[in-house]
VOMIVEX-13237 format. One record per atom (N, C-alpha, C): x, z, y; chain; residue number from 1; atom name. Coordinates in steps of 0.001 Angstrom, whole numbers. Atoms other than C-alpha are relative to their C-alpha. Last residue first. Layout:
% residues N
X	Z	Y	A	NUM	CA
...
% end
This chain:
% residues 212
899	1175	312	A	212	N
88289	108977	98306	A	212	CA
-916	-199	939	A	212	C
-735	1287	-184	A	211	N
91235	111368	98981	A	211	CA
-883	-1199	-135	A	211	C
542	740	978	A	210	N
89508	114686	99968	A	210	CA
1088	-1309	-53	A	210	C
1229	6	232	A	209	N
89748	117342	102452	A	209	CA
-460	-580	-1150	A	209	C
726	1280	-319	A	208	N
93506	117845	102978	A	208	CA
-1538	433	-765	A	208	C
1039	-13	968	A	207	N
95142	121103	103580	A	207	CA
-469	-1205	102	A	207	C
1382	-469	-617	A	206	N
98456	121244	105716	A	206	CA
-1226	-461	-1246	A	206	C
429	960	-722	A	205	N
101595	121195	103463	A	205	CA
-1372	331	739	A	205	C
1008	573	567	A	204	N
103363	124486	102343	A	204	CA
-522	-1091	998	A	204	C
1044	-197	-978	A	203	N
106808	125034	103311	A	203	CA
-1331	-602	-355	A	203	C
-97	-1246	-140	A	202	N
109513	125346	100449	A	202	CA
-1317	254	869	A	202	C
-662	-396	-1429	A	201	N
109079	121875	99360	A	201	CA
-446	1511	109	A	201	C
1241	302	-599	A	200	N
109238	121007	95412	A	200	CA
139	860	1701	A	200	C
-329	-728	-1489	A	199	N
112824	120429	94492	A	199	CA
-1540	-52	520	A	199	C
-1114	-698	-344	A	198	N
112817	119586	90984	A	198	CA
388	607	1021	A	198	C
92	-1268	733	A	197	N
109413	118585	90400	A	197	CA
1127	783	346	A	197	C
1069	-742	68	A	196	N
109275	116294	93243	A	196	CA
26	1232	-540	A	196	C
19	-452	-1151	A	195	N
112590	114472	93502	A	195	CA
-865	1027	617	A	195	C
-1424	-74	-544	A	194	N
114046	113585	90350	A	194	CA
-417	673	1399	A	194	C
-516	-827	674	A	193	N
110446	113938	88423	A	193	CA
1577	429	483	A	193	C
653	-1339	47	A	192	N
108493	112344	90904	A	192	CA
858	994	-653	A	192	C
339	-577	-1240	A	191	N
110871	109501	91690	A	191	CA
-419	1472	-98	A	191	C
-1378	-462	-329	A	190	N
111391	108697	87952	A	190	CA
141	675	1479	A	190	C
-386	-1401	579	A	189	N
107849	108860	87464	A	189	CA
1240	431	173	A	189	C
-765	711	893	A	188	N
107003	106203	90308	A	188	CA
466	1177	-890	A	188	C
-867	-831	262	A	187	N
103890	107295	92748	A	187	CA
1015	-546	-1522	A	187	C
-751	-41	1497	A	186	N
102206	104560	93903	A	186	CA
927	666	293	A	186	C
-1182	-723	402	A	185	N
99650	104620	96975	A	185	CA
537	-44	-1373	A	185	C
-813	-272	1245	A	184	N
97523	101843	97936	A	184	CA
1080	917	145	A	184	C
-1552	142	-181	A	183	N
95522	102437	101255	A	183	CA
313	128	-1611	A	183	C
-684	-1331	893	A	182	N
91687	102079	101324	A	182	CA
1526	-399	398	A	182	C
-1256	207	-50	A	181	N
89101	100440	103641	A	181	CA
1009	758	-583	A	181	C
-833	-847	-1273	A	180	N
85798	101153	102374	A	180	CA
1212	-924	-54	A	180	C
731	-158	-1494	A	179	N
82754	99857	100327	A	179	CA
991	623	939	A	179	C
216	-963	-721	A	178	N
84137	100888	96949	A	178	CA
-663	99	1254	A	178	C
993	-720	887	A	177	N
83692	97530	95248	A	177	CA
-527	1576	109	A	177	C
1048	240	-196	A	176	N
84963	96238	98446	A	176	CA
-969	466	-899	A	176	C
552	-392	1569	A	175	N
88284	97959	98489	A	175	CA
-1637	-278	133	A	175	C
1647	-33	-340	A	174	N
89442	96002	101783	A	174	CA
-295	304	-1590	A	174	C
584	1002	400	A	173	N
93464	96777	101558	A	173	CA
-1626	225	0	A	173	C
1298	-69	19	A	172	N
96150	98720	103225	A	172	CA
-790	-1236	-685	A	172	C
1133	930	-1051	A	171	N
99495	98964	102476	A	171	CA
-1432	333	-399	A	171	C
-218	1418	501	A	170	N
102231	99997	99481	A	170	CA
-1126	-776	923	A	170	C
1355	748	-393	A	169	N
102327	103478	100670	A	169	CA
563	-1517	-35	A	169	C
-417	950	-1064	A	168	N
104779	105431	98345	A	168	CA
-1105	-812	926	A	168	C
511	1593	-167	A	167	N
104034	108238	96529	A	167	CA
307	-380	1167	A	167	C
-662	853	463	A	166	N
106241	111301	96050	A	166	CA
-488	-1416	-103	A	166	C
-81	-2	1482	A	165	N
104239	114183	96464	A	165	CA
756	-1023	-442	A	165	C
-832	-1190	398	A	164	N
104988	114578	100037	A	164	CA
-52	212	-1278	A	164	C
-1186	457	-480	A	163	N
103569	111005	100469	A	163	CA
1043	915	-460	A	163	C
-274	1024	981	A	162	N
100219	111940	98831	A	162	CA
1805	-429	123	A	162	C
-53	-848	1393	A	161	N
99976	115003	100935	A	161	CA
739	-976	-1017	A	161	C
-1215	-638	-249	A	160	N
100615	112663	104085	A	160	CA
195	899	-1192	A	160	C
-936	1016	371	A	159	N
98045	109918	102729	A	159	CA
1491	1103	137	A	159	C
77	548	1163	A	158	N
95183	112589	102477	A	158	CA
1390	-620	-303	A	158	C
-71	-1315	592	A	157	N
95620	113913	105914	A	157	CA
356	-48	-1547	A	157	C
-1358	-1	-215	A	156	N
95335	110302	107298	A	156	CA
800	1442	-755	A	156	C
-220	-1543	245	A	155	N
92207	110074	105731	A	155	CA
1345	-17	176	A	155	C
177	-822	-1252	A	154	N
90757	106786	107721	A	154	CA
971	1530	-142	A	154	C
-1154	362	-983	A	153	N
92500	104440	105046	A	153	CA
-187	978	1152	A	153	C
532	590	-1050	A	152	N
90189	106098	102403	A	152	CA
1192	-288	1057	A	152	C
931	-914	-953	A	151	N
92585	106900	99359	A	151	CA
-843	-794	1564	A	151	C
523	906	-1039	A	150	N
93589	104682	96805	A	150	CA
-849	874	969	A	150	C
1499	-194	-688	A	149	N
95502	106241	94425	A	149	CA
-79	-806	957	A	149	C
515	481	-874	A	148	N
98280	105570	91530	A	148	CA
-985	841	773	A	148	C
1386	-353	-308	A	147	N
100137	106927	89092	A	147	CA
-311	-272	1272	A	147	C
353	-462	-1373	A	146	N
103405	105225	87603	A	146	CA
-1517	526	-10	A	146	C
-1310	-124	-1010	A	145	N
105455	105296	84591	A	145	CA
-322	19	1199	A	145	C
376	169	-1433	A	144	N
102910	106147	81927	A	144	CA
1266	166	882	A	144	C
-362	1607	-489	A	143	N
104271	105435	78326	A	143	CA
-617	-176	1576	A	143	C
-1443	322	174	A	142	N
104993	109338	77563	A	142	CA
191	-1675	608	A	142	C
165	1280	1059	A	141	N
101522	110478	78529	A	141	CA
1431	-681	-43	A	141	C
-286	-425	1549	A	140	N
102766	113930	80036	A	140	CA
-304	-1089	-1014	A	140	C
-1137	529	703	A	139	N
102725	111907	83293	A	139	CA
562	778	-1474	A	139	C
110	1482	199	A	138	N
99293	112639	84087	A	138	CA
1177	-487	-668	A	138	C
814	272	1035	A	137	N
99877	116345	83847	A	137	CA
-285	-1583	-520	A	137	C
-751	-512	1396	A	136	N
102628	116253	86236	A	136	CA
-864	50	-1233	A	136	C
-1096	922	277	A	135	N
100443	114372	88674	A	135	CA
661	55	-1061	A	135	C
762	1191	813	A	134	N
97783	116879	88190	A	134	CA
820	-1217	-262	A	134	C
82	-139	1229	A	133	N
100285	119622	89020	A	133	CA
-784	-1084	-602	A	133	C
-1120	-211	673	A	132	N
101709	118193	92195	A	132	CA
-286	182	-1688	A	132	C
-82	1454	555	A	131	N
98053	117276	93350	A	131	CA
1487	53	-543	A	131	C
721	653	1059	A	130	N
97612	121014	93186	A	130	CA
112	-1385	-496	A	130	C
-428	-450	1162	A	129	N
100926	121927	94937	A	129	CA
-1155	-205	-1165	A	129	C
-1299	370	687	A	128	N
100335	119700	97584	A	128	CA
165	378	-1515	A	128	C
-42	1421	609	A	127	N
96761	120397	98276	A	127	CA
1276	-523	-705	A	127	C
40	323	1457	A	126	N
97082	123896	98429	A	126	CA
139	-1303	-448	A	126	C
-1225	366	894	A	125	N
98878	124259	101970	A	125	CA
-559	-234	-1410	A	125	C
-872	-973	418	A	124	N
96428	126551	103739	A	124	CA
955	-674	-800	A	124	C
-1110	-423	-1097	A	123	N
94336	124048	105820	A	123	CA
1003	1292	-465	A	123	C
-530	918	-692	A	122	N
91247	123857	103482	A	122	CA
857	524	956	A	122	C
-1625	478	619	A	121	N
90771	126631	100905	A	121	CA
344	-1077	991	A	121	C
-990	-1001	-353	A	120	N
87748	128185	102993	A	120	CA
1487	-156	-371	A	120	C
-1172	97	-1512	A	119	N
86209	125055	103350	A	119	CA
625	1064	6	A	119	C
457	-1177	-1132	A	118	N
84907	125288	99642	A	118	CA
1075	-215	1206	A	118	C
1755	-357	-214	A	117	N
85304	121841	97681	A	117	CA
-271	1233	1090	A	117	C
333	-1427	-362	A	116	N
88615	120323	98050	A	116	CA
-1143	295	144	A	116	C
452	-661	-1170	A	115	N
88593	116537	96831	A	115	CA
309	1689	-306	A	115	C
-123	-1444	-176	A	114	N
90672	114457	94624	A	114	CA
-969	381	1085	A	114	C
1092	-59	-1303	A	113	N
90782	110930	93115	A	113	CA
-195	1592	158	A	113	C
458	-1372	-198	A	112	N
93634	109881	90590	A	112	CA
-614	-13	1355	A	112	C
359	44	-1392	A	111	N
95106	106721	88887	A	111	CA
-746	1597	380	A	111	C
1083	-1117	-16	A	110	N
96894	106436	85748	A	110	CA
-330	103	1620	A	110	C
-39	-583	-1238	A	109	N
99270	103114	85098	A	109	CA
-1416	926	-34	A	109	C
-576	-1496	153	A	108	N
99616	102653	81136	A	108	CA
-125	678	1526	A	108	C
1164	-671	574	A	107	N
97909	99232	81153	A	107	CA
295	1688	66	A	107	C
-485	-50	1716	A	106	N
100041	98126	83907	A	106	CA
-880	677	-688	A	106	C
312	-1269	713	A	105	N
98079	97074	87203	A	105	CA
612	-127	-1336	A	105	C
-295	286	1343	A	104	N
99208	94518	89414	A	104	CA
283	950	-1022	A	104	C
-1523	-259	143	A	103	N
97225	95528	92539	A	103	CA
87	-571	-1458	A	103	C
-885	-45	-1300	A	102	N
93772	94844	93855	A	102	CA
1559	259	-85	A	102	C
268	1615	-782	A	101	N
91436	93693	91096	A	101	CA
947	126	1281	A	101	C
-1004	1278	819	A	100	N
93035	96581	89134	A	100	CA
-369	-1148	704	A	100	C
-1456	-33	-1019	A	99	N
91332	99148	91708	A	99	CA
941	-1200	-793	A	99	C
303	795	-1089	A	98	N
87942	98448	89956	A	98	CA
1413	-213	741	A	98	C
599	-105	-944	A	97	N
89086	100511	86915	A	97	CA
-108	-1294	1175	A	97	C
1774	61	253	A	96	N
90189	99669	83488	A	96	CA
-782	500	1064	A	96	C
49	1425	640	A	95	N
93820	99124	84357	A	95	CA
-1305	-427	-245	A	95	C
-107	784	-1014	A	94	N
93995	102304	86508	A	94	CA
-613	-1545	-473	A	94	C
-645	1302	503	A	93	N
93238	104431	83552	A	93	CA
-229	-1083	1107	A	93	C
372	959	776	A	92	N
91518	107593	85115	A	92	CA
1251	-1225	-112	A	92	C
-1209	389	190	A	91	N
91928	111163	86521	A	91	CA
-242	-1272	-887	A	91	C
471	927	1076	A	90	N
89083	112511	88535	A	90	CA
1474	-887	-360	A	90	C
-814	1094	113	A	89	N
89678	115671	90505	A	89	CA
-526	-1074	-1128	A	89	C
495	1060	393	A	88	N
87432	118377	92323	A	88	CA
1064	-1130	-625	A	88	C
-223	1504	-284	A	87	N
88742	121415	93672	A	87	CA
-448	-820	-1025	A	87	C
144	525	-1323	A	86	N
87794	124974	94049	A	86	CA
398	-1253	379	A	86	C
-15	1311	-374	A	85	N
87275	126786	90802	A	85	CA
-92	-254	1270	A	85	C
1277	512	-676	A	84	N
88809	130276	90617	A	84	CA
-206	-1677	316	A	84	C
1426	-32	638	A	83	N
91141	130704	88008	A	83	CA
-1516	-82	527	A	83	C
359	-1288	715	A	82	N
94145	131987	90190	A	82	CA
-1313	82	-719	A	82	C
-1069	-536	-623	A	81	N
93465	128353	92030	A	81	CA
-79	1563	-648	A	81	C
173	-1535	-424	A	80	N
91370	126333	90023	A	80	CA
1382	468	565	A	80	C
-1346	-770	-391	A	79	N
91082	122447	89535	A	79	CA
-291	1483	451	A	79	C
37	-788	-689	A	78	N
87878	120978	87945	A	78	CA
1251	827	283	A	78	C
-644	-1411	-22	A	77	N
88653	117911	86093	A	77	CA
-639	851	1226	A	77	C
-22	-1060	-1102	A	76	N
86827	114718	85625	A	76	CA
386	1162	-199	A	76	C
329	-1464	195	A	75	N
88100	112221	83079	A	75	CA
31	831	1090	A	75	C
-4	-1042	-887	A	74	N
87949	108487	83306	A	74	CA
-142	1435	-405	A	74	C
-1006	145	-772	A	73	N
88389	105331	81237	A	73	CA
480	931	1101	A	73	C
-1292	-68	681	A	72	N
86031	105784	78712	A	72	CA
1095	-33	598	A	72	C
-1021	992	-364	A	71	N
83320	106863	80904	A	71	CA
1095	85	-1002	A	71	C
258	842	1237	A	70	N
80551	109479	79420	A	70	CA
1235	-1448	218	A	70	C
-775	-1006	1238	A	69	N
81861	112243	81854	A	69	CA
-10	-1078	-1296	A	69	C
-1583	-322	-60	A	68	N
81524	109925	84888	A	68	CA
375	773	-1447	A	68	C
-611	1103	238	A	67	N
78016	108778	83723	A	67	CA
1435	-123	-81	A	67	C
172	271	1786	A	66	N
76848	112337	83077	A	66	CA
743	-1338	-192	A	66	C
-1208	-850	582	A	65	N
78197	112943	86764	A	65	CA
-220	-22	-1501	A	65	C
-1452	654	-512	A	64	N
76153	110120	88099	A	64	CA
883	493	-483	A	64	C
-295	1454	840	A	63	N
72966	111143	86047	A	63	CA
1178	-790	549	A	63	C
-257	-310	1688	A	62	N
73485	114867	87315	A	62	CA
230	-1508	-651	A	62	C
-1159	-295	106	A	61	N
73671	113614	91075	A	61	CA
471	154	-1482	A	61	C
-988	1076	-276	A	60	N
70605	111678	90889	A	60	CA
1499	43	-245	A	60	C
-138	688	1246	A	59	N
68816	114847	89673	A	59	CA
734	-1414	-394	A	59	C
-697	-552	1116	A	58	N
70468	116833	92372	A	58	CA
-355	-691	-1308	A	58	C
809	-1212	648	A	57	N
69576	114647	95161	A	57	CA
459	407	-1467	A	57	C
1167	543	584	A	56	N
72565	112815	96169	A	56	CA
-889	981	-106	A	56	C
669	-891	-622	A	55	N
75513	113263	98696	A	55	CA
-1359	-361	-498	A	55	C
929	-191	1528	A	54	N
77695	111056	96493	A	54	CA
-607	982	520	A	54	C
1317	724	275	A	53	N
79221	108945	99420	A	53	CA
-812	508	-1231	A	53	C
191	110	1228	A	52	N
83028	110191	98637	A	52	CA
-1665	-694	-249	A	52	C
-757	723	808	A	51	N
84534	109667	101814	A	51	CA
-506	-152	-1503	A	51	C
-331	1031	-208	A	50	N
82257	110776	104500	A	50	CA
824	-958	-894	A	50	C
980	1177	14	A	49	N
80394	113340	102553	A	49	CA
487	-1299	496	A	49	C
-43	1001	1207	A	48	N
83533	115370	101820	A	48	CA
-875	-1311	129	A	48	C
-1140	299	-247	A	47	N
84106	117377	105076	A	47	CA
208	-1070	-1224	A	47	C
-187	808	-962	A	46	N
80211	117878	105542	A	46	CA
1559	-789	-74	A	46	C
-799	-614	-1319	A	45	N
79987	119177	101983	A	45	CA
266	-736	883	A	45	C
1052	-346	-1251	A	44	N
77093	117592	99722	A	44	CA
642	692	1143	A	44	C
229	1422	-558	A	43	N
80019	116558	97391	A	43	CA
-1072	-31	891	A	43	C
-931	633	-637	A	42	N
80733	120227	97275	A	42	CA
22	-1400	163	A	42	C
-119	-519	-1216	A	41	N
77306	121591	96580	A	41	CA
1552	-692	654	A	41	C
1146	631	-959	A	40	N
76582	118863	93872	A	40	CA
162	731	1353	A	40	C
-319	1188	-542	A	39	N
79927	120012	92187	A	39	CA
-928	-648	1088	A	39	C
-775	-215	-864	A	38	N
78926	123811	92219	A	38	CA
771	-1424	547	A	38	C
640	-874	-1397	A	37	N
75576	123195	90725	A	37	CA
1305	-201	1008	A	37	C
884	710	-1068	A	36	N
76824	120634	88095	A	36	CA
-331	484	1126	A	36	C
-698	375	-1175	A	35	N
79921	122778	86803	A	35	CA
-762	-1056	900	A	35	C
-780	-989	-283	A	34	N
78751	124725	83542	A	34	CA
363	-152	1910	A	34	C
969	-1162	-235	A	33	N
75970	122292	82567	A	33	CA
634	1053	864	A	33	C
1091	548	-724	A	32	N
78211	119282	82819	A	32	CA
-899	1456	589	A	32	C
982	-157	815	A	31	N
81480	120522	82010	A	31	CA
-1442	222	954	A	31	C
1488	-226	-916	A	30	N
84226	119142	83941	A	30	CA
-793	204	-1244	A	30	C
1064	1257	-164	A	29	N
87657	119139	82303	A	29	CA
-1138	705	273	A	29	C
650	268	1158	A	28	N
90361	121945	82957	A	28	CA
-1316	-1212	220	A	28	C
727	1128	-7	A	27	N
93137	122287	85347	A	27	CA
-819	35	-1532	A	27	C
339	582	1293	A	26	N
94866	125339	86336	A	26	CA
-1119	-1145	224	A	26	C
603	1225	-36	A	25	N
97355	126210	89346	A	25	CA
-818	-109	-1311	A	25	C
-175	619	1206	A	24	N
98485	129695	89598	A	24	CA
-1260	-818	92	A	24	C
1288	286	693	A	23	N
99200	130847	92999	A	23	CA
33	-421	-1226	A	23	C
187	-1211	709	A	22	N
102139	132125	95037	A	22	CA
-1074	-63	-730	A	22	C
1294	-522	-223	A	21	N
101739	129244	97623	A	21	CA
-559	1491	-738	A	21	C
176	-193	-1508	A	20	N
105235	128219	97559	A	20	CA
-1290	362	667	A	20	C
-957	-1032	-883	A	19	N
105748	129057	94087	A	19	CA
-194	241	1353	A	19	C
-619	678	-1261	A	18	N
102933	127125	92322	A	18	CA
384	976	1072	A	18	C
302	-842	-1264	A	17	N
102440	128647	88802	A	17	CA
931	-882	1232	A	17	C
-1393	-345	-812	A	16	N
101529	126043	86395	A	16	CA
-100	1189	874	A	16	C
-267	-1053	-678	A	15	N
98488	125283	83901	A	15	CA
1205	188	493	A	15	C
-1081	-264	-403	A	14	N
97178	122204	82096	A	14	CA
-100	1488	1208	A	14	C
-675	1230	336	A	13	N
94322	121179	79849	A	13	CA
1536	153	415	A	13	C
-549	736	-989	A	12	N
92976	124683	80367	A	12	CA
586	-1191	-655	A	12	C
1126	387	-902	A	11	N
91064	127282	78793	A	11	CA
343	-974	319	A	11	C
922	513	733	A	10	N
93674	127288	75607	A	10	CA
-1306	-214	867	A	10	C
578	-1604	417	A	9	N
96734	127609	78029	A	9	CA
-1483	-505	-661	A	9	C
1426	282	403	A	8	N
98940	124560	78316	A	8	CA
-661	810	-377	A	8	C
331	-214	1230	A	7	N
102340	125651	80173	A	7	CA
-1660	-516	-431	A	7	C
1398	602	377	A	6	N
103819	124304	83147	A	6	CA
-283	571	-1505	A	6	C
952	-1044	-12	A	5	N
106932	126275	84471	A	5	CA
-1355	-257	-450	A	5	C
-311	-1370	1076	A	4	N
109650	124159	83632	A	4	CA
-828	998	7	A	4	C
-59	-1318	-669	A	3	N
107904	121169	85271	A	3	CA
573	957	-1044	A	3	C
1120	-387	-898	A	2	N
106117	118186	83505	A	2	CA
302	1547	594	A	2	C
-271	-1167	-746	A	1	N
108932	116212	81745	A	1	CA
-1098	656	1046	A	1	C
% end
C-alpha cells in the first residue's frame, strides 16, 4: 500500500498530492549533470553543513556524488514540490550500509537520509509530507517491513518529523563510521500504513533542515 493518491509519473519514480500543504510531491533519481550544481549549493548551505559535512570544492563534490550514484546499495533522489526541486534524499539498503554494524538489520530493511535545500522551504511544514512520500515509495518493495533512519542526535527537529511519520526512537549510539552521535529511528510497515497513510496530520509539522 502506498496511499490512495499516489501515482508513478513518467518523469518521476513516485508522485502524490500532499493535502495538508496543497502541493504535489514528486521524487526522481538524481542526474549527475542536471543536478550537480544545485546539490553542490545545497550541501554547502549553512543549515546543512553541520550535519552532512559535504561542503567540498566542486570537483571533489562531483566525484563524491558520482560514487553515490554508482553505489549498488544506494539511490540518490531529488524531491520536488509542485515540480520544483527543493530537497535531496538518499534511499539505501540498510544491511549493506555501515548502519548495519549498529543494529540487527534485516536484508530487506531500507534506510533514508534527507535534507531540504533552499532556505525559503524551511519552516513551512513541508518535511513531513515529503518524508511520508519517500517512506511510502520505499514500502512499495513488498518484502520491506521496516524503514530506518539515523539522524544526528543533535537534530531535534528531524527526530520530531520522523516520529510524526511513524518512526519510533530506538536510542542513541556512536556512529563512528559517520563521525557522529546518532539516533536510531525505525518505522514499521504496519504502523505506517495503519496510522500515517490513513490519517495524515491535518496541521503541518515544523520544517526540518536535514537528517544526517
